PDB file with one MODEL, atoms N, CA, C and O in Angstrom:
MODEL        1
ATOM      1  N   MET A   1      56.804  38.180   0.812  1.00  0.00           N
ATOM      2  CA  MET A   1      56.412  36.107   1.199  1.00  0.00           C
ATOM      3  C   MET A   1      55.799  36.090   0.267  1.00  0.00           C
ATOM      4  O   MET A   1      55.849  36.969  -0.593  1.00  0.00           O
ATOM      5  N   ARG A   2      55.072  35.077   0.226  1.00  0.00           N
ATOM      6  CA  ARG A   2      53.662  34.869  -0.192  1.00  0.00           C
ATOM      7  C   ARG A   2      53.302  33.359   0.860  1.00  0.00           C
ATOM      8  O   ARG A   2      54.075  32.453   1.171  1.00  0.00           O
ATOM      9  N   ILE A   3      52.068  33.519   1.159  1.00  0.00           N
ATOM     10  CA  ILE A   3      51.358  32.672   2.207  1.00  0.00           C
ATOM     11  C   ILE A   3      50.402  31.317   1.553  1.00  0.00           C
ATOM     12  O   ILE A   3      49.276  31.269   2.048  1.00  0.00           O
ATOM     13  N   ARG A   4      50.573  30.706   0.972  1.00  0.00           N
ATOM     14  CA  ARG A   4      49.663  30.112   0.434  1.00  0.00           C
ATOM     15  C   ARG A   4      49.217  28.789   1.853  1.00  0.00           C
ATOM     16  O   ARG A   4      49.833  27.980   2.547  1.00  0.00           O
ATOM     17  N   TYR A   5      47.541  29.330   1.634  1.00  0.00           N
ATOM     18  CA  TYR A   5      46.593  28.677   2.627  1.00  0.00           C
ATOM     19  C   TYR A   5      45.527  27.522   1.994  1.00  0.00           C
ATOM     20  O   TYR A   5      44.424  27.906   1.604  1.00  0.00           O
ATOM     21  N   SER A   6      45.866  26.220   1.915  1.00  0.00           N
ATOM     22  CA  SER A   6      44.685  25.266   1.396  1.00  0.00           C
ATOM     23  C   SER A   6      43.748  25.230   2.244  1.00  0.00           C
ATOM     24  O   SER A   6      42.754  24.599   1.884  1.00  0.00           O
ATOM     25  N   GLY A   7      43.723  25.756   3.392  1.00  0.00           N
ATOM     26  CA  GLY A   7      42.961  24.832   4.721  1.00  0.00           C
ATOM     27  C   GLY A   7      43.288  24.235   5.555  1.00  0.00           C
ATOM     28  O   GLY A   7      42.654  24.206   6.610  1.00  0.00           O
ATOM     29  N   LYS A   8      44.907  23.245   5.257  1.00  0.00           N
ATOM     30  CA  LYS A   8      45.098  22.762   5.887  1.00  0.00           C
ATOM     31  C   LYS A   8      46.439  23.383   6.871  1.00  0.00           C
ATOM     32  O   LYS A   8      46.325  23.350   8.096  1.00  0.00           O
ATOM     33  N   TYR A   9      47.402  23.810   6.372  1.00  0.00           N
ATOM     34  CA  TYR A   9      48.269  24.756   6.915  1.00  0.00           C
ATOM     35  C   TYR A   9      48.813  25.779   6.069  1.00  0.00           C
ATOM     36  O   TYR A   9      48.658  25.754   4.848  1.00  0.00           O
ATOM     37  N   PRO A  10      49.415  26.634   6.645  1.00  0.00           N
ATOM     38  CA  PRO A  10      49.735  27.717   5.615  1.00  0.00           C
ATOM     39  C   PRO A  10      51.478  27.668   5.282  1.00  0.00           C
ATOM     40  O   PRO A  10      52.266  27.785   6.221  1.00  0.00           O
ATOM     41  N   ILE A  11      51.941  27.495   3.939  1.00  0.00           N
ATOM     42  CA  ILE A  11      52.884  27.416   2.999  1.00  0.00           C
ATOM     43  C   ILE A  11      53.679  28.692   3.173  1.00  0.00           C
ATOM     44  O   ILE A  11      53.031  29.724   2.997  1.00  0.00           O
ATOM     45  N   VAL A  12      54.900  28.815   3.470  1.00  0.00           N
ATOM     46  CA  VAL A  12      55.196  30.451   3.490  1.00  0.00           C
ATOM     47  C   VAL A  12      56.612  30.305   2.789  1.00  0.00           C
ATOM     48  O   VAL A  12      57.424  29.543   3.314  1.00  0.00           O
ATOM     49  N   ARG A  13      57.033  31.144   1.376  1.00  0.00           N
ATOM     50  CA  ARG A  13      58.187  31.177   0.913  1.00  0.00           C
ATOM     51  C   ARG A  13      58.495  32.478   0.783  1.00  0.00           C
ATOM     52  O   ARG A  13      57.470  33.155   0.698  1.00  0.00           O
ATOM     53  N   VAL A  14      59.870  33.350   0.715  1.00  0.00           N
ATOM     54  CA  VAL A  14      60.041  34.180   0.610  1.00  0.00           C
ATOM     55  C   VAL A  14      60.352  34.486  -1.026  1.00  0.00           C
ATOM     56  O   VAL A  14      60.870  33.578  -1.676  1.00  0.00           O
ATOM     57  N   VAL A  15      60.059  35.669  -1.633  1.00  0.00           N
ATOM     58  CA  VAL A  15      59.617  35.291  -3.135  1.00  0.00           C
ATOM     59  C   VAL A  15      60.879  36.245  -3.635  1.00  0.00           C
ATOM     60  O   VAL A  15      61.607  35.866  -4.552  1.00  0.00           O
ATOM     61  N   ASP A  16      61.066  37.413  -3.013  1.00  0.00           N
ATOM     62  CA  ASP A  16      61.672  39.057  -3.155  1.00  0.00           C
ATOM     63  C   ASP A  16      61.782  39.341  -2.399  1.00  0.00           C
ATOM     64  O   ASP A  16      60.868  39.555  -1.603  1.00  0.00           O
ATOM     65  N   PRO A  17      63.190  39.547  -2.153  1.00  0.00           N
ATOM     66  CA  PRO A  17      64.414  38.926  -2.440  1.00  0.00           C
ATOM     67  C   PRO A  17      64.862  37.477  -2.226  1.00  0.00           C
ATOM     68  O   PRO A  17      65.046  37.094  -1.071  1.00  0.00           O
ATOM     69  N   LEU A  18      65.026  36.751  -3.124  1.00  0.00           N
ATOM     70  CA  LEU A  18      65.081  34.927  -2.970  1.00  0.00           C
ATOM     71  C   LEU A  18      65.985  35.450  -1.591  1.00  0.00           C
ATOM     72  O   LEU A  18      66.451  36.562  -1.342  1.00  0.00           O
ATOM     73  N   LEU A  19      66.029  34.138  -0.792  1.00  0.00           N
ATOM     74  CA  LEU A  19      66.895  33.492  -0.006  1.00  0.00           C
ATOM     75  C   LEU A  19      68.019  33.521  -0.767  1.00  0.00           C
ATOM     76  O   LEU A  19      68.021  33.523  -1.998  1.00  0.00           O
ATOM     77  N   ARG A  20      69.235  33.549   0.126  1.00  0.00           N
ATOM     78  CA  ARG A  20      70.791  33.473  -0.152  1.00  0.00           C
ATOM     79  C   ARG A  20      71.433  32.095   0.632  1.00  0.00           C
ATOM     80  O   ARG A  20      71.414  32.071   1.862  1.00  0.00           O
ATOM     81  N   LYS A  21      71.793  31.372   0.144  1.00  0.00           N
ATOM     82  CA  LYS A  21      73.103  29.901   0.435  1.00  0.00           C
ATOM     83  C   LYS A  21      74.022  31.139   0.982  1.00  0.00           C
ATOM     84  O   LYS A  21      74.174  32.314   0.647  1.00  0.00           O
ATOM     85  N   MET A  22      74.600  30.215   2.071  1.00  0.00           N
ATOM     86  CA  MET A  22      76.465  30.698   2.748  1.00  0.00           C
ATOM     87  C   MET A  22      76.715  30.231   0.982  1.00  0.00           C
ATOM     88  O   MET A  22      76.087  29.588   0.140  1.00  0.00           O
ATOM     89  N   PRO A  23      78.072  31.019   1.055  1.00  0.00           N
ATOM     90  CA  PRO A  23      79.052  30.628  -0.107  1.00  0.00           C
ATOM     91  C   PRO A  23      79.348  29.289  -0.394  1.00  0.00           C
ATOM     92  O   PRO A  23      79.338  28.796  -1.522  1.00  0.00           O
ATOM     93  N   GLU A  24      79.547  28.851   0.402  1.00  0.00           N
ATOM     94  CA  GLU A  24      79.563  26.916   0.347  1.00  0.00           C
ATOM     95  C   GLU A  24      78.835  26.225   0.108  1.00  0.00           C
ATOM     96  O   GLU A  24      79.006  25.076  -0.298  1.00  0.00           O
ATOM     97  N   GLY A  25      77.605  26.919   0.361  1.00  0.00           N
ATOM     98  CA  GLY A  25      76.305  26.103  -0.830  1.00  0.00           C
ATOM     99  C   GLY A  25      75.535  25.396   0.571  1.00  0.00           C
ATOM    100  O   GLY A  25      74.940  24.352   0.302  1.00  0.00           O
ATOM    101  N   LYS A  26      75.479  25.789   1.883  1.00  0.00           N
ATOM    102  CA  LYS A  26      75.183  25.574   2.781  1.00  0.00           C
ATOM    103  C   LYS A  26      73.741  26.191   2.685  1.00  0.00           C
ATOM    104  O   LYS A  26      73.408  27.288   2.237  1.00  0.00           O
ATOM    105  N   ARG A  27      72.820  24.980   3.340  1.00  0.00           N
ATOM    106  CA  ARG A  27      71.528  24.941   3.146  1.00  0.00           C
ATOM    107  C   ARG A  27      70.735  26.100   4.144  1.00  0.00           C
ATOM    108  O   ARG A  27      71.021  26.237   5.333  1.00  0.00           O
ATOM    109  N   VAL A  28      69.826  26.799   3.529  1.00  0.00           N
ATOM    110  CA  VAL A  28      69.208  27.847   4.878  1.00  0.00           C
ATOM    111  C   VAL A  28      68.553  27.224   5.762  1.00  0.00           C
ATOM    112  O   VAL A  28      67.514  26.647   5.442  1.00  0.00           O
ATOM    113  N   PRO A  29      69.042  27.206   7.127  1.00  0.00           N
ATOM    114  CA  PRO A  29      68.010  26.553   8.279  1.00  0.00           C
ATOM    115  C   PRO A  29      67.018  26.750   8.317  1.00  0.00           C
ATOM    116  O   PRO A  29      66.550  27.798   7.873  1.00  0.00           O
ATOM    117  N   HIS A  30      66.297  25.800   8.873  1.00  0.00           N
ATOM    118  CA  HIS A  30      64.734  25.390   8.758  1.00  0.00           C
ATOM    119  C   HIS A  30      63.999  26.496   7.632  1.00  0.00           C
ATOM    120  O   HIS A  30      63.443  27.592   7.703  1.00  0.00           O
ATOM    121  N   THR A  31      64.404  25.378   6.420  1.00  0.00           N
ATOM    122  CA  THR A  31      63.549  25.099   5.710  1.00  0.00           C
ATOM    123  C   THR A  31      63.542  24.253   5.006  1.00  0.00           C
ATOM    124  O   THR A  31      64.610  23.692   4.760  1.00  0.00           O
ATOM    125  N   TYR A  32      62.258  23.788   4.356  1.00  0.00           N
ATOM    126  CA  TYR A  32      62.165  22.610   4.109  1.00  0.00           C
ATOM    127  C   TYR A  32      62.918  22.477   2.498  1.00  0.00           C
ATOM    128  O   TYR A  32      63.294  23.479   1.891  1.00  0.00           O
ATOM    129  N   ALA A  33      63.064  20.994   1.916  1.00  0.00           N
ATOM    130  CA  ALA A  33      63.266  21.082   0.849  1.00  0.00           C
ATOM    131  C   ALA A  33      63.015  21.369  -0.565  1.00  0.00           C
ATOM    132  O   ALA A  33      63.685  21.208  -1.585  1.00  0.00           O
ATOM    133  N   ASP A  34      61.637  21.929  -0.276  1.00  0.00           N
ATOM    134  CA  ASP A  34      60.979  22.813  -1.955  1.00  0.00           C
ATOM    135  C   ASP A  34      61.135  24.448  -1.466  1.00  0.00           C
ATOM    136  O   ASP A  34      60.512  25.292  -2.109  1.00  0.00           O
ATOM    137  N   GLY A  35      61.917  24.833  -0.404  1.00  0.00           N
ATOM    138  CA  GLY A  35      62.205  26.182   0.227  1.00  0.00           C
ATOM    139  C   GLY A  35      61.280  26.966   0.936  1.00  0.00           C
ATOM    140  O   GLY A  35      61.515  28.173   0.998  1.00  0.00           O
ATOM    141  N   SER A  36      60.186  26.484   1.532  1.00  0.00           N
ATOM    142  CA  SER A  36      59.434  26.956   2.009  1.00  0.00           C
ATOM    143  C   SER A  36      60.288  27.251   3.539  1.00  0.00           C
ATOM    144  O   SER A  36      61.395  26.870   3.919  1.00  0.00           O
ATOM    145  N   LEU A  37      59.387  27.978   4.103  1.00  0.00           N
ATOM    146  CA  LEU A  37      60.032  28.570   5.519  1.00  0.00           C
ATOM    147  C   LEU A  37      59.172  27.336   7.172  1.00  0.00           C
ATOM    148  O   LEU A  37      57.990  27.203   7.490  1.00  0.00           O
ATOM    149  N   CYS A  38      60.172  26.846   7.654  1.00  0.00           N
ATOM    150  CA  CYS A  38      59.307  26.167   8.376  1.00  0.00           C
ATOM    151  C   CYS A  38      60.131  26.533   9.667  1.00  0.00           C
ATOM    152  O   CYS A  38      61.229  26.347  10.192  1.00  0.00           O
ATOM    153  N   LEU A  39      58.265  27.512   9.954  1.00  0.00           N
ATOM    154  CA  LEU A  39      58.123  28.265  11.195  1.00  0.00           C
ATOM    155  C   LEU A  39      57.854  27.830  12.911  1.00  0.00           C
ATOM    156  O   LEU A  39      58.053  28.342  14.013  1.00  0.00           O
ATOM    157  N   TYR A  40      57.394  26.812  12.461  1.00  0.00           N
ATOM    158  CA  TYR A  40      56.808  25.856  13.731  1.00  0.00           C
ATOM    159  C   TYR A  40      56.557  24.431  13.475  1.00  0.00           C
ATOM    160  O   TYR A  40      56.261  23.850  12.431  1.00  0.00           O
ATOM    161  N   HIS A  41      56.786  23.911  14.934  1.00  0.00           N
ATOM    162  CA  HIS A  41      56.737  21.558  14.636  1.00  0.00           C
ATOM    163  C   HIS A  41      55.620  21.816  14.228  1.00  0.00           C
ATOM    164  O   HIS A  41      54.907  22.683  14.733  1.00  0.00           O
ATOM    165  N   PRO A  42      55.362  21.237  13.437  1.00  0.00           N
ATOM    166  CA  PRO A  42      53.532  20.731  13.470  1.00  0.00           C
ATOM    167  C   PRO A  42      53.342  19.491  14.593  1.00  0.00           C
ATOM    168  O   PRO A  42      52.251  18.927  14.670  1.00  0.00           O
ATOM    169  N   ASP A  43      54.197  19.190  15.254  1.00  0.00           N
ATOM    170  CA  ASP A  43      53.696  18.312  16.585  1.00  0.00           C
ATOM    171  C   ASP A  43      53.495  19.312  18.252  1.00  0.00           C
ATOM    172  O   ASP A  43      52.966  18.920  19.292  1.00  0.00           O
ATOM    173  N   TYR A  44      53.852  20.061  18.087  1.00  0.00           N
ATOM    174  CA  TYR A  44      53.614  20.582  19.075  1.00  0.00           C
ATOM    175  C   TYR A  44      52.540  21.532  19.364  1.00  0.00           C
ATOM    176  O   TYR A  44      52.379  21.865  20.538  1.00  0.00           O
ATOM    177  N   GLY A  45      51.751  22.034  18.410  1.00  0.00           N
ATOM    178  CA  GLY A  45      50.494  22.204  18.528  1.00  0.00           C
ATOM    179  C   GLY A  45      50.237  24.165  18.288  1.00  0.00           C
ATOM    180  O   GLY A  45      49.251  24.850  18.559  1.00  0.00           O
ATOM    181  N   ASP A  46      51.593  24.568  17.680  1.00  0.00           N
ATOM    182  CA  ASP A  46      51.953  26.011  17.962  1.00  0.00           C
ATOM    183  C   ASP A  46      50.582  26.579  16.476  1.00  0.00           C
ATOM    184  O   ASP A  46      49.946  27.620  16.312  1.00  0.00           O
ATOM    185  N   TRP A  47      50.636  25.581  15.878  1.00  0.00           N
ATOM    186  CA  TRP A  47      49.516  25.985  14.445  1.00  0.00           C
ATOM    187  C   TRP A  47      47.993  25.284  14.790  1.00  0.00           C
ATOM    188  O   TRP A  47      47.954  24.147  15.260  1.00  0.00           O
ATOM    189  N   SER A  48      47.004  25.895  14.576  1.00  0.00           N
ATOM    190  CA  SER A  48      46.336  25.173  14.057  1.00  0.00           C
ATOM    191  C   SER A  48      45.158  26.127  13.374  1.00  0.00           C
ATOM    192  O   SER A  48      45.080  27.349  13.503  1.00  0.00           O
ATOM    193  N   THR A  49      44.224  25.237  12.585  1.00  0.00           N
ATOM    194  CA  THR A  49      43.370  26.126  11.508  1.00  0.00           C
ATOM    195  C   THR A  49      42.534  26.801  12.513  1.00  0.00           C
ATOM    196  O   THR A  49      41.581  27.153  11.818  1.00  0.00           O
ATOM    197  N   ASP A  50      42.252  27.260  13.874  1.00  0.00           N
ATOM    198  CA  ASP A  50      41.009  28.143  14.228  1.00  0.00           C
ATOM    199  C   ASP A  50      42.354  29.067  14.658  1.00  0.00           C
ATOM    200  O   ASP A  50      42.013  29.778  15.604  1.00  0.00           O
ATOM    201  N   LYS A  51      43.763  29.306  14.294  1.00  0.00           N
ATOM    202  CA  LYS A  51      44.540  30.810  14.814  1.00  0.00           C
ATOM    203  C   LYS A  51      44.665  31.441  13.239  1.00  0.00           C
ATOM    204  O   LYS A  51      44.491  30.971  12.114  1.00  0.00           O
ATOM    205  N   ALA A  52      45.007  32.580  13.705  1.00  0.00           N
ATOM    206  CA  ALA A  52      44.348  33.703  12.597  1.00  0.00           C
ATOM    207  C   ALA A  52      45.962  33.841  11.988  1.00  0.00           C
ATOM    208  O   ALA A  52      46.855  34.196  12.757  1.00  0.00           O
ATOM    209  N   ILE A  53      46.262  33.525  10.520  1.00  0.00           N
ATOM    210  CA  ILE A  53      47.771  33.790   9.997  1.00  0.00           C
ATOM    211  C   ILE A  53      48.218  35.097  10.242  1.00  0.00           C
ATOM    212  O   ILE A  53      49.439  35.245  10.207  1.00  0.00           O
ATOM    213  N   ALA A  54      47.488  36.137  10.496  1.00  0.00           N
ATOM    214  CA  ALA A  54      47.950  37.325  10.740  1.00  0.00           C
ATOM    215  C   ALA A  54      48.444  37.316  12.381  1.00  0.00           C
ATOM    216  O   ALA A  54      49.323  38.150  12.603  1.00  0.00           O
ATOM    217  N   ASP A  55      48.109  36.679  13.313  1.00  0.00           N
ATOM    218  CA  ASP A  55      48.471  36.847  14.156  1.00  0.00           C
ATOM    219  C   ASP A  55      49.832  36.027  14.690  1.00  0.00           C
ATOM    220  O   ASP A  55      50.686  36.411  15.490  1.00  0.00           O
ATOM    221  N   THR A  56      49.741  34.915  14.050  1.00  0.00           N
ATOM    222  CA  THR A  56      51.064  33.980  14.462  1.00  0.00           C
ATOM    223  C   THR A  56      52.269  33.633  13.332  1.00  0.00           C
ATOM    224  O   THR A  56      53.443  33.612  13.700  1.00  0.00           O
ATOM    225  N   ILE A  57      51.843  33.321  11.721  1.00  0.00           N
ATOM    226  CA  ILE A  57      52.295  33.054  10.591  1.00  0.00           C
ATOM    227  C   ILE A  57      53.073  34.344  10.353  1.00  0.00           C
ATOM    228  O   ILE A  57      54.287  34.398  10.159  1.00  0.00           O
ATOM    229  N   VAL A  58      51.948  35.725  10.401  1.00  0.00           N
ATOM    230  CA  VAL A  58      53.275  36.722   9.577  1.00  0.00           C
ATOM    231  C   VAL A  58      54.105  37.577  10.696  1.00  0.00           C
ATOM    232  O   VAL A  58      54.934  38.404  10.317  1.00  0.00           O
ATOM    233  N   PRO A  59      53.769  37.274  12.585  1.00  0.00           N
ATOM    234  CA  PRO A  59      55.125  37.643  13.149  1.00  0.00           C
ATOM    235  C   PRO A  59      56.322  36.428  12.964  1.00  0.00           C
ATOM    236  O   PRO A  59      57.414  36.889  12.632  1.00  0.00           O
ATOM    237  N   TRP A  60      56.279  35.233  13.100  1.00  0.00           N
ATOM    238  CA  TRP A  60      56.766  34.242  13.077  1.00  0.00           C
ATOM    239  C   TRP A  60      57.652  34.187  11.779  1.00  0.00           C
ATOM    240  O   TRP A  60      58.791  33.770  11.989  1.00  0.00           O
ATOM    241  N   VAL A  61      57.325  34.563  10.331  1.00  0.00           N
ATOM    242  CA  VAL A  61      58.236  34.970   9.629  1.00  0.00           C
ATOM    243  C   VAL A  61      59.213  36.064   9.639  1.00  0.00           C
ATOM    244  O   VAL A  61      60.392  35.975   9.300  1.00  0.00           O
ATOM    245  N   SER A  62      58.342  37.543  10.241  1.00  0.00           N
ATOM    246  CA  SER A  62      59.188  38.231  10.749  1.00  0.00           C
ATOM    247  C   SER A  62      60.867  37.979  11.280  1.00  0.00           C
ATOM    248  O   SER A  62      62.056  38.151  11.013  1.00  0.00           O
ATOM    249  N   GLU A  63      59.783  37.381  12.330  1.00  0.00           N
ATOM    250  CA  GLU A  63      60.809  36.723  13.451  1.00  0.00           C
ATOM    251  C   GLU A  63      62.596  35.899  12.515  1.00  0.00           C
ATOM    252  O   GLU A  63      63.792  36.186  12.473  1.00  0.00           O
ATOM    253  N   TRP A  64      61.508  34.632  11.853  1.00  0.00           N
ATOM    254  CA  TRP A  64      62.230  33.974  10.855  1.00  0.00           C
ATOM    255  C   TRP A  64      63.279  34.874  10.028  1.00  0.00           C
ATOM    256  O   TRP A  64      64.291  34.258   9.693  1.00  0.00           O
ATOM    257  N   LEU A  65      63.217  36.123   9.670  1.00  0.00           N
ATOM    258  CA  LEU A  65      63.803  36.610   8.823  1.00  0.00           C
ATOM    259  C   LEU A  65      65.035  36.970   9.524  1.00  0.00           C
ATOM    260  O   LEU A  65      66.172  36.564   9.283  1.00  0.00           O
ATOM    261  N   TYR A  66      64.532  38.037  10.702  1.00  0.00           N
ATOM    262  CA  TYR A  66      65.349  38.558  11.435  1.00  0.00           C
ATOM    263  C   TYR A  66      66.927  37.688  12.086  1.00  0.00           C
ATOM    264  O   TYR A  66      68.082  37.977  12.398  1.00  0.00           O
ATOM    265  N   PHE A  67      66.072  36.565  12.015  1.00  0.00           N
ATOM    266  CA  PHE A  67      67.614  35.423  12.594  1.00  0.00           C
ATOM    267  C   PHE A  67      68.050  34.529  11.234  1.00  0.00           C
ATOM    268  O   PHE A  67      68.919  33.668  11.376  1.00  0.00           O
ATOM    269  N   TYR A  68      67.582  34.695  10.229  1.00  0.00           N
ATOM    270  CA  TYR A  68      68.166  34.531   8.703  1.00  0.00           C
ATOM    271  C   TYR A  68      69.286  35.704   8.348  1.00  0.00           C
ATOM    272  O   TYR A  68      70.452  35.375   8.126  1.00  0.00           O
ATOM    273  N   GLU A  69      68.811  37.278   8.302  1.00  0.00           N
ATOM    274  CA  GLU A  69      69.892  37.926   8.413  1.00  0.00           C
ATOM    275  C   GLU A  69      71.079  38.307   9.021  1.00  0.00           C
ATOM    276  O   GLU A  69      72.039  39.057   8.844  1.00  0.00           O
ATOM    277  N   PHE A  70      70.651  37.517   9.786  1.00  0.00           N
ATOM    278  CA  PHE A  70      72.039  37.143  10.898  1.00  0.00           C
ATOM    279  C   PHE A  70      73.083  36.005  10.939  1.00  0.00           C
ATOM    280  O   PHE A  70      74.262  35.938  11.289  1.00  0.00           O
ATOM    281  N   TRP A  71      72.046  35.013  10.370  1.00  0.00           N
ATOM    282  CA  TRP A  71      72.585  33.580  10.071  1.00  0.00           C
ATOM    283  C   TRP A  71      73.581  33.957   8.750  1.00  0.00           C
ATOM    284  O   TRP A  71      74.476  33.114   8.680  1.00  0.00           O
ATOM    285  N   LEU A  72      73.690  35.045   7.617  1.00  0.00           N
ATOM    286  CA  LEU A  72      73.687  35.202   6.788  1.00  0.00           C
ATOM    287  C   LEU A  72      75.500  35.935   7.107  1.00  0.00           C
ATOM    288  O   LEU A  72      76.515  35.696   6.453  1.00  0.00           O
ATOM    289  N   ALA A  73      75.379  36.643   8.054  1.00  0.00           N
ATOM    290  CA  ALA A  73      75.837  37.087   8.462  1.00  0.00           C
ATOM    291  C   ALA A  73      77.683  36.807   9.349  1.00  0.00           C
ATOM    292  O   ALA A  73      78.857  37.146   9.499  1.00  0.00           O
ATOM    293  N   THR A  74      76.449  35.835   9.685  1.00  0.00           N
ATOM    294  CA  THR A  74      77.646  35.069  11.021  1.00  0.00           C
ATOM    295  C   THR A  74      77.856  33.658  11.012  1.00  0.00           C
ATOM    296  O   THR A  74      78.657  33.020  11.694  1.00  0.00           O
ATOM    297  N   ASN A  75      76.865  33.152   9.972  1.00  0.00           N
ATOM    298  CA  ASN A  75      76.700  31.567   9.741  1.00  0.00           C
ATOM    299  C   ASN A  75      76.267  30.853  11.077  1.00  0.00           C
ATOM    300  O   ASN A  75      76.320  29.634  11.245  1.00  0.00           O
ATOM    301  N   VAL A  76      75.871  31.692  11.922  1.00  0.00           N
ATOM    302  CA  VAL A  76      75.171  30.344  13.348  1.00  0.00           C
ATOM    303  C   VAL A  76      73.969  31.318  13.253  1.00  0.00           C
ATOM    304  O   VAL A  76      73.960  32.528  13.030  1.00  0.00           O
ATOM    305  N   TRP A  77      72.695  30.222  13.545  1.00  0.00           N
ATOM    306  CA  TRP A  77      71.253  30.465  13.357  1.00  0.00           C
ATOM    307  C   TRP A  77      71.021  30.140  14.875  1.00  0.00           C
ATOM    308  O   TRP A  77      71.145  29.053  15.440  1.00  0.00           O
ATOM    309  N   LEU A  78      70.591  31.560  15.481  1.00  0.00           N
ATOM    310  CA  LEU A  78      70.655  31.759  16.653  1.00  0.00           C
ATOM    311  C   LEU A  78      68.512  31.160  17.134  1.00  0.00           C
ATOM    312  O   LEU A  78      68.054  30.784  18.213  1.00  0.00           O
ATOM    313  N   GLY A  79      67.984  31.301  16.115  1.00  0.00           N
ATOM    314  CA  GLY A  79      66.478  31.092  16.021  1.00  0.00           C
ATOM    315  C   GLY A  79      65.941  29.862  16.461  1.00  0.00           C
ATOM    316  O   GLY A  79      64.789  29.468  16.281  1.00  0.00           O
ATOM    317  N   GLY A  80      67.157  29.095  17.243  1.00  0.00           N
ATOM    318  CA  GLY A  80      66.617  27.889  18.077  1.00  0.00           C
ATOM    319  C   GLY A  80      65.834  27.430  17.256  1.00  0.00           C
ATOM    320  O   GLY A  80      65.835  27.780  16.076  1.00  0.00           O
ATOM    321  N   GLY A  81      64.773  26.281  17.922  1.00  0.00           N
ATOM    322  CA  GLY A  81      64.017  25.607  17.235  1.00  0.00           C
ATOM    323  C   GLY A  81      64.207  24.211  16.683  1.00  0.00           C
ATOM    324  O   GLY A  81      65.337  23.937  16.279  1.00  0.00           O
ATOM    325  N   VAL A  82      62.990  23.027  16.588  1.00  0.00           N
ATOM    326  CA  VAL A  82      63.607  21.620  16.225  1.00  0.00           C
ATOM    327  C   VAL A  82      63.167  21.724  14.812  1.00  0.00           C
ATOM    328  O   VAL A  82      61.986  22.045  14.680  1.00  0.00           O
ATOM    329  N   HIS A  83      63.844  21.526  13.728  1.00  0.00           N
ATOM    330  CA  HIS A  83      63.093  20.777  12.455  1.00  0.00           C
ATOM    331  C   HIS A  83      62.699  19.613  12.393  1.00  0.00           C
ATOM    332  O   HIS A  83      63.382  18.692  12.841  1.00  0.00           O
ATOM    333  N   PRO A  84      61.680  19.453  11.903  1.00  0.00           N
ATOM    334  CA  PRO A  84      60.954  17.815  11.738  1.00  0.00           C
ATOM    335  C   PRO A  84      61.807  17.766  11.368  1.00  0.00           C
ATOM    336  O   PRO A  84      62.563  18.672  11.019  1.00  0.00           O
ATOM    337  N   LYS A  85      62.004  15.948  11.322  1.00  0.00           N
ATOM    338  CA  LYS A  85      62.468  15.105  10.481  1.00  0.00           C
ATOM    339  C   LYS A  85      62.059  14.629   9.324  1.00  0.00           C
ATOM    340  O   LYS A  85      60.924  14.165   9.219  1.00  0.00           O
ATOM    341  N   ARG A  86      62.909  14.670   8.297  1.00  0.00           N
ATOM    342  CA  ARG A  86      62.450  14.610   6.895  1.00  0.00           C
ATOM    343  C   ARG A  86      61.822  13.358   6.626  1.00  0.00           C
ATOM    344  O   ARG A  86      62.318  12.329   7.085  1.00  0.00           O
ATOM    345  N   GLY A  87      60.963  13.334   6.051  1.00  0.00           N
ATOM    346  CA  GLY A  87      59.746  12.513   5.887  1.00  0.00           C
ATOM    347  C   GLY A  87      58.605  12.901   6.431  1.00  0.00           C
ATOM    348  O   GLY A  87      57.490  12.675   5.960  1.00  0.00           O
ATOM    349  N   LYS A  88      58.957  13.761   7.883  1.00  0.00           N
ATOM    350  CA  LYS A  88      57.936  13.774   8.654  1.00  0.00           C
ATOM    351  C   LYS A  88      56.483  14.643   8.297  1.00  0.00           C
ATOM    352  O   LYS A  88      55.294  14.434   8.541  1.00  0.00           O
ATOM    353  N   VAL A  89      57.114  15.547   7.707  1.00  0.00           N
ATOM    354  CA  VAL A  89      55.654  16.874   7.200  1.00  0.00           C
ATOM    355  C   VAL A  89      55.952  16.619   5.455  1.00  0.00           C
ATOM    356  O   VAL A  89      57.031  16.568   4.864  1.00  0.00           O
ATOM    357  N   ASP A  90      54.379  16.472   4.863  1.00  0.00           N
ATOM    358  CA  ASP A  90      53.891  16.353   3.799  1.00  0.00           C
ATOM    359  C   ASP A  90      53.521  17.761   3.313  1.00  0.00           C
ATOM    360  O   ASP A  90      52.419  18.308   3.268  1.00  0.00           O
ATOM    361  N   ARG A  91      54.948  18.274   2.899  1.00  0.00           N
ATOM    362  CA  ARG A  91      54.549  19.606   2.316  1.00  0.00           C
ATOM    363  C   ARG A  91      53.827  19.830   0.501  1.00  0.00           C
ATOM    364  O   ARG A  91      53.893  20.805  -0.248  1.00  0.00           O
ATOM    365  N   SER A  92      53.263  18.640   0.336  1.00  0.00           N
ATOM    366  CA  SER A  92      52.715  18.887  -1.172  1.00  0.00           C
ATOM    367  C   SER A  92      51.408  19.323  -1.747  1.00  0.00           C
ATOM    368  O   SER A  92      51.058  19.726  -2.857  1.00  0.00           O
ATOM    369  N   LYS A  93      50.735  19.079  -0.469  1.00  0.00           N
ATOM    370  CA  LYS A  93      49.723  19.759  -0.431  1.00  0.00           C
ATOM    371  C   LYS A  93      49.262  21.558  -0.277  1.00  0.00           C
ATOM    372  O   LYS A  93      48.077  21.894  -0.275  1.00  0.00           O
TER     373      LYS A  93
ENDMDL
END
């Protein structure tokens, strides 16, 4: 995985191996349009700049990958969560 942190929020991507879509091209759950992982809802206060990436983001990525592997095998996302509405989060920075 690659974590990029600009001081505002971390952006996480799986770089090796690349994430796979389902055979019918179904989008990977809890990812943004740019392919980065959706690990928390920005409005819920789970992440803030005073929290350590090693204590929050890294364990969340591990958990996300667990649910991703299950999704690949079953086509069911059991990770829960609420994905922010399209356009709600600016991932360009």
